[in-house]
C-alpha angles and dihedrals in degrees: 000000000000111000123182102172140004099268091186092074104134096226093068097052089082090059091081087075093056096074115028129194115273131189094225127052126230139149121243115210131193122188131190130194108213097178108269100024143028125238120208129196126176139175136199112230103216130053096228094051090044091056093048095045091051084064100040099032136206139281119219119205129189124201119195105216104172138015128190091358094304127111110238116238088226126026115243109229121203126178105220092190111048087179123041113275110237138159112290115254117278094252090058091064096064098096099041097048090060092061104026119058092193091055087052091054092049091049091051091051092048103040108012116117089225137018094187119164115215111268096022100097116109137173095208112103096223092045089051089058089051091047090052091053091048091047090054090052090050092050090049096047097042093047094051091048091051091048089056089053096047122034092186091056090047089056090050088054094050093249097107139047140182117219105205096169098083133128136207116258095029131115123210138196113203125200130189117196135170114269091217124072088210090078115091110206137166095227143335123256115271130196131177124208133185107198094206093057102074114150129179118240111266122234120261113273138228094023113178140163139202121198125212139159103330091329142094121207110206126189138171137170116266101165093073092053101034092121091055107043134044095180143005137224120217113209124199134194136181096201103033092247112064108057124189127197119243116245101265136018118257116238128205094247089101094054113150123227091261092057099258134126117223125206125182119205125190118229124216092221144356126248092037122113117243126185127213138185134163135218130197125229122208125213087258092062095254116147117214130223113280122264121242115295118253122193136186147142132252112251123214107240121234103236101168119092123202118239125200103231105173136019135161145148112261128211092273092056094252125129117245112202127186128183140182127230132167106259090209087078097049091104090063093054128098093182149312123255132201116219131189138194127185093222139016091256102043127090122271122239128199108251098170122026135180098033107173117258089243092055120109102162138051138175116218122189105175095088126164128202090273124026128183109187132193132177119217127199107216114204125202087244131023134017125327120255112230128203126228112273125256127201119230119186120188120217104291129184097158112111122223120261121271113278115245141193097042110178133172137185132181132206130213092270095057097256109145120205112204127188138168141176117274117251117244094222109119095218100052113150097184147282138274122211120212127202137197133180098209135042112260098015123120112272120229127213114253092204130050095211129040116269112239095202126066095241137056141159135240135185126226131189108247093194094063114104096235109105098203140041124207127215138180134169133225123197123220127199125209090270088055092247106153131213128229113272120275121244110292116255116214110211121193114221122228096240112216096193110119117243121243114276122254118240130218111239107180141352141180136191116224135172087258095053144282118313114209129193126185143168113247123230110277095218115117095218093062112120102175147007123218126204118208131192132196130179112236112267091011123119094209116097114198126204105228101182144341118219119198115225121348104292099101121069104155135069135176110213103204099157096084141111122250123258092011131136114236129187117209131193133171130202137191124224123208129222094266097046102267110143123210126237110274116268117254104288121254119212116200134171115221121230121253108278096236106121093015112151101250100134103076102180140003129184143153132226132190113241103205094182095055093030093230142103117258117209121205131186141172128210135190102215114037090165091066098047121099098179143324128251116209121196124197141187139164125240110326099343122121115264119250132190108284111163141006112213128192114261092242094065126094101183141035135183124226105214095172100059114130118234115246095023129109109244119209122196135184127186131199128178116225109215126226092231093050131270132068135267128233118294130235129197133206135175135196136174110233 
């Protein structure tokens, strides 16, 4: 196996993400005017086309578009590669691979017997096909990355060219196309150059450094100059004059989310000034101007952390605090500081500053009811190191203030939600909630330990006969001093006991319907009564009416069929939704519907415009009416049948009425089930 470079070098694994697989093939071209010549670099976007074009080669064309500031009437075409541009033969690479690691990697991808990545080998035939495809992708990706890092190696591979035959004042359009017509591509690579627009590469921007313990953290922005540079060189100096490049260039694979590159350099010693600058490198091998120079010194890091080892309240009521700290780090200290917070969640404030580095003990007399203390070691450079907090409580016999705002609510399952306002005392430990079932009895705590939050839950038995539950809260501080009880909250229970059932008292069946009377439930908690109806031998139960409270005890059921058995029941519903057992059912047969009051109104009006009499009527049960019969007479004569009108109508016009005569009308509804409704009369002088 021919091997030109260690292709397993970790830095180049990320290169596979630089050029991804695409469904269509095209050539990407970059051009660069460097003053008196033009540099060209191109790349093929897919591995298969890359492999084929390395065999068939490329043609490079140049079109002169303008000269001396004037657009040419015809473009001047020149073929810069009379013969197809291909990779140089393998034997021509011998000298360059010994001095250019990227050329070695390109040679390996072009001529190496294998480009196997560790872990990819397989004995399975299908997997070998997959491995071969992956190997081709690796050859393609690694070679293009290496060509970006070395323009000379790119020219050896036939992917770069220098056009030395240029002239000032001219403008060129370059085109790179496949030399073989077997290659299907979407377009050739194009590049435009104005020879009078040469600009030097700018230095990298936003260069900064942070110095730590024998290390320097360097960063600079790469996102703003991504089109200019493919890599960067970090240069270091110990005197600010003689700068030396670091071993390898830094690529943009490690770009941070904010568009910066970060490089960490190890320092031989602290407290010595080091100088840094950075240069960018283009894909054509150009090196930019250096960035600004940044200098700094390594700073010995403070690694020791103070620990509070002893603390107590002395006979004067002051707090005595002692701590430990490795004396070997005293020379790094500026001071110690004592900090205090009134709770474990509040912010700390500095209560004693500028304690000498040799100090290990302090007496503090400005105590509050609750004191969380920490000691910080403050170095000359870097961040302070802070101890774990300790809690110091002075002797305290003062109880917390009375809790306020106690509220409670209960749902239909007996779950009680209790809440109250937090006490403002700084040393509150928690709260206990007490419950009683009767007014005046001693309340008992529902929790063994104080509740830290300002809300809790309880469960009550809804089947007990007591109608109310009583709660109050007591606050405890961290010395277990307890407050006086809060105001007692009286909570009404949602009783789940069913109310007593109503009872039917009397009834009667009339042509107009069935009249029902009942005795309402006597329970005080009843909020409504509900009347139900069911046809005999039917499974459907219909809600006839709902009566709020207990003031209604009669109902006339007029929406019924004649000669039909109906079953009635009535229930009572309590305040919390419990419904009573249905009353004893009442079975009644309705009267035949003949004569039933279905026609509610009937009147006549003179229509002067049409010179007729318009008849209007209203009915209560259109679903039961088959048709209407209208009778008519003049003056004092007896009415006789005049018209039969469909049951869906509600008006009719008499166009034959004689002027000056009194017109008498009578209407009756003929029912679908047989029989007739009530009749109504009306008269009018026309």
